[in-house]
N, C-alpha and C positions, 0 to 999 in steps of 0.2 A: 594613188603608188610612192612612196615615200625614198627621199634618199633619191643617188642618180645608177642611174643603167649603161652600166659597161660590158664589153664585150666582151671581152678579155674572162679568164674563169678564175672568178676569187677564191681564193685556197690553190691559188700553180706554186706549184715548190720551186725551192730556189733553179733547178738544176734544170727546167723546164724554161724557166723565166731563162734561164742563162743563153738553152740554144734558139729562144726565137730571136733573143738580141744577135746573138751569132750571126741570122740567118739575118736579117735586116742587113746588118754590116757589108756585109759580103754583097747583099742585091741590091748593095748603094751603093757598094766598090769603099769602102771603110774600113780600118784595120778596125781588128777587137782580139785584144786576146783577154784570159783569165791568167792568173800569178795563184797557186796559190802557195807563195810563199812570203808572202806580200799579207799576209793573212793572221790573226794571233788566232791560236786553237783551230774553229772548223770554219773558222770565218774563207774568204775571197775577195780578192775585188779583180771583175769584169771592166778594161777598158772597154771604150766605145769613142772610138773615133781620137780626140786627143780629151777627152771628158772617162772620168771616172768614178763609182759607188765599190761598196762589199757589201757583198752577200754573205749573209747569217744562214751559216748552215743549210747546203744548199739540195742537204734531202729531205727539208723539213718545208711544209708551207708558210709561204709568205704572206702575212697580216696585212689586212687594203692598207692600213698605213704606208707601213713599209715600202709595199710595192706602189704606191705613188709618193711616197720620198727621191725612189732609188730611181723611177721617170725621167721624176723631175730632173735629177742631178746627171742624168743621163740625156735630157733634152730634150726626152720624145713623148707621143701623145700618146694613151690609153689604146688607141682608135691604130697606134701603127705596130703595138706587138698584138 
C-alpha cells in the first residue's frame, strides 16, 4: 500500500472540518470561533486558541494538501480530528 493511512476521511467538507475543530476546542477548554467578515469572497477565518487558518468555501470538499496545511497552521494532528 502506498502513501499514509489517515483516519480522517479525505474529501471532508470545510463545514465539517470547522465543526470538528470547534468540538475539539470545546473539549480542550480552548476558544474557537469562525469569522466570516475576515475572509474574501467565500473564505472564512477559523480561530483555534491563539492560532488561525483560512477555510476556503466551507461548502466544498477540502483537498488533501489543503487539509494538511490547515491542520499544521492550527497546530493539530490528523489523529486529533
